[in-house]
N, C-alpha and C positions, 0 to 999 in steps of 0.2 A: 469859656463860651464865646465863639465865634462871633463877629458883628450880624450876620447872616441869618444866625440861630435866634438871637436877639429880637431883628425884625421880626421872624416869625411868631416868637412869644409874644409882641407886642400886637400883632394881628391878631390872634388866635384868642385874646385878652378882652376883645369886645365883647358885651354882655352879649347882643342878638347874634353877633355869629357862634358864639361858645353855646347858647340856646340851641340855634340850628344846627350843629355839630351833634350834641347830646341827642337831641329830638331824631335825626334822621337816620340816628348808628342806633339807638335803641330801643326808640318809638314808631319805626319806621315811617315817618314824618308827621305823626300826630303832636298836636302842639303842647307840649305836658309841662316843657320845663318853659317860663318866662322871662324874658330877659329880665322885668324888673323886682324877679325873686332870688338874682344873683349878688352875690356880693364876691369881690375877688378878695383872698387872704394871701398870708404869705405863704409861700411852697416850703418853706425850710424846717426841716428835721431833726433834731440830734439824737445821739445816742451814744452812752456811756458803757464801754467794754474795758476788760480788764487782759492785758499781754501777760505773756509766760508767768512774767515775776510779780504778778498781781497787782502791777500799776494801773489806775486807773486813766484811759486815754479817751478823747471825745473822738464824734466822727460826726459829719454836716453832710446831710445830703441834699440836695434842692430839686424840686419839682419845678418843671416848665411854669405851667399854670392851674392854680388852683380855684376853685369857687365854690361857696358854700350858699347852697339853694335852700332857702328857706321859703315854707309854706306854711300861715299859722306856726302853731309852736312846734312844730315838726321841722327838722331839716336834715342836709346830707350832705358829705363833701363831694366833689365832682373833680379830678384831676385829668390831665389832658399831659401825655409825653408826646414830643412832635421831633421825630425822626426822620433825617436826610438818608440815614443807610439802616441796614437790615441789622438787626439786633438778636442773634439765636437766643437769649437766655433772658427774652423781654418778657414772659412768667416771671422768673425769680425773682426779677429786678421790682417788676410793679407790685408782687408781694411783699417786699422788702417796704418801697415805699405806703404800701397800706397799712403794713403792721406798724411801722413808725408814725402813722397819722393814728391809730388807734392808742398807740403808747404814749404820746402826746397827751391825748384828750383825758385820758387814766390820769396820768401827771398834772394837769389842771383840775380835776375834780379832787387828788387828793390835795391840792394846794387848797381848794374851796373850805375844805372841810377843817374848821378849826386850825388852820392855817397848818396843819398839819401836824399837830403835836397828840392828837388820838386821843383827844377827848371824848368820850362818851362811846368809844368805839368795842365793839367787839373785839377778841383775841385775833380771829380768823377775819376780820376787815382792817385792820392794824397790818398782820402779815401781807394781807393783798394788796393794800394800799387802795382799797375798792369793796366801799359799801354795799350791803347786802342790797339796796334799793336804788343804786347809781343805776346810770344808763349812758351807752355811749351813743353816737352818732353814725351810719353806714357812711363805707366809702366807694366811693366808684370809680375806676382808671380809665380813659382811653388811650389809644396810640393815632396819632394823625402822622401815618406816613405818607411821605412824599417822591421818594426816589424813581429813579427811571426804571430800573427792573420791577417785576412783582415780587410781592415779600412772600418768600421761603423760608423765613424765621417761623422757629415754635410758636403756636398758637395757644398750647395749654401745658400744662406741668405733665402730666401724663406722656405727650410726646418727648418730654425730654428724659425719661427713664429707661434704664436697661432691663427689659423685661425681656426673660427668656422662658422661668418655670412658672411664671402667675400672670394669668390672664387679667386685662384691666376690668373685669367683672369682678374678679376675685379681689382686686385691689381697690376698688370703691367703697371694699369694706370699712376697711381702717386706712387708707389716705385718700384727703377728698382732693379732687382736682381743681385747678384754677385756670381759668381763660381770660385772654386779652381780649378787651374789647378793640377790633380794630376796624383803623378804616386807612384803607388801603387807596389814598385819594386818587392816583392817576390811572388805577385799574377798576375802579367800579362799573359793574356792567349797568346799574340803575343810578342815575344821580338828582332824580326827579325829586326824591326823598328832602332835600336840601333846599331851601326857601330863601335863604341871602346869598351874596354874592360867593360865597361856598358852592355853590353849583356851578358860577364862571368858572373857577380857579381849578375845580375838580376836571372839568372840561379841556381846560386850557391844558391842565398836565396829563391828558390822554394824546397830546400833540405833542410833547415835549421831545426834543430830539427828533421832530418831523419839520423840518422848516417850512414846505408848503401850505403843511395842514397847521400848522401854529400860526400863520400866516393868515391864512383862508378863515380859521376861527374868530380871529382878533378883529379883522375885519368884518367877519357879522355880527360880531357884538362890540364894537366900535362905541356904540352907546356909551358903555361900562369901562371899556378899556382908555380911551381918550380923555377920560375924566376922573382919574384916580388920585386921591389923596396921600400922603408922603407915606404913611406906613404901609398901606398896598402896595404902593410901587417899589419899597425896598422888599417886602414879602416876596412880591413877584420874584424879583431878581434871584431872593435866594431860591425858590421854586424852581426856577430855570437855571438854577448855577448859574449863574451872569455877574462877574463882577462887574463888568463891564455896565451891563444895564441899570445895576444899581448907582452907580456914578454920572450916568446918562439922565435918569430921573429924580437926581437930588434938581435940577433947575425946574419951575413949575412954569404956569404960564401967566402967571402974575395974578393969577385968582386961587393958587393954593394947589392947582390939580395939576398930573401930569399925564402925560400924553405916551403910553406906553406902545400903542402901533404906531407911530412914528419912530421912537426908540429902537423897538425890533428890527422896522425897516431900515435905521440908516447902517444898523448893526449889521444885517443881510446884506446889503448891497455893499459895504467895507468889505465884508467878508468874501464875497464874489470876487471882486476887485483885486483882493490878495492873491486868493484861489487862481484866478488867473495869471496874475504877474507869477506866481509860483509854478503854474503849467508850463509858464514859456522859458521860466529858468531852467524847469527840466528839460525839455527839450534844449535849449542852448549845452546844457549839459552832457546829453546823449548824441548833441551835435545832429539830429536829425528832425524832422517835421515829427514823424511817429512818436519822438518821446514829448513833445508838445502836447500832440493830439491825446497822448495815454494821462500826460499829467490835467489836461485841464478837465478830463471825462473824471479820474478819483476826485478832483476838487468838488465839481459841482455835486458829485453822489455825498461826500464829507458833509457839505454845507445842505443835505438833504432837498438838493432838489430834484424832481423826480425824470425820470426816463426820458420822457416826451420831451421836456424841456432841456434837454442836456443834448439832446438829436437836435432841436429849433438851434440852440447855439452852437453847437457843433458846425452845422450846417453853413451859417452865416461866416463864423470867425474863419473856416478854411476853406468859404467859396466851394463847396462842394454840394449835389445834390441831397435829396433828402432819402436815398437808397443808400447812396454812398457813407452819408451819414450814420445812418441807422445801423450800417454793417460795422460800421468801425465802433459807434459806441457800446454795441451790444460784445464786440470781442475784448473790450477794456472795463466794462461793467462785472465787479462784482456784487454775485447773488448772495 
């Protein structure tokens, strides 16, 4: 597990944030799950398997974040898998995690009954390792996806099946479907369901890879982005896929706060300066001003500058009027 993924796991382990994620996705923003009702639990699950030689081997699976939601005498396990990349087999992967959680619950119950010696148990109960009156708790899994591209992976089990001679309606009579609870953070139409800083993060992810839009969004929400704690700043570095940003925001302002707006601006300006130098170098290699002009347009577009801003910069740098600058930028601009 990389540092970036760990940073996101820590960020999502905050109880208020986790409750907000659940309420926003599963309950349309209704405050059903409260932070004080959540307890973080170990996400490790183990299973024993037999290989072809009947040798027992152990396998361990780790969930990113797991909370126990306890309300009165009842509770539920809620897991969250954080994804930077699309996983086309996510329904089966989540089914495995859920099944392992149920298996672990049964094993723990079995230990509690006469320490597994089978005293006072019916034969069927001993065979099942589960007493007639035993109950287990439900498991819910969410997927928090923060990749740049919209999620195109499978969202339910049926979509993974090869179906030619059987309709889904007939299949449903014998095979239950399984859906993933997906939060495609950067591509949600309505983020008003979320009430913590998750809403700010989702808004930021909508502007990911759009330099001007990202800067404007952070400026608009600078009250938040100028005063980040360490875990949040590191998670944002992962959300934006910027190792440079993670390194820069290790420095605080003496109050334990990180200024993400300032860090983004520094990276952005450094990138533009580097880009201009690259454009000039390209021009020298080509041995003509035309190469330098094309290089500048390519780099400005690469760093997310708008066409209008590129035209303005082109006119200043090459000392031409706006009409000529617009003509040249349009010539080199890649739509």
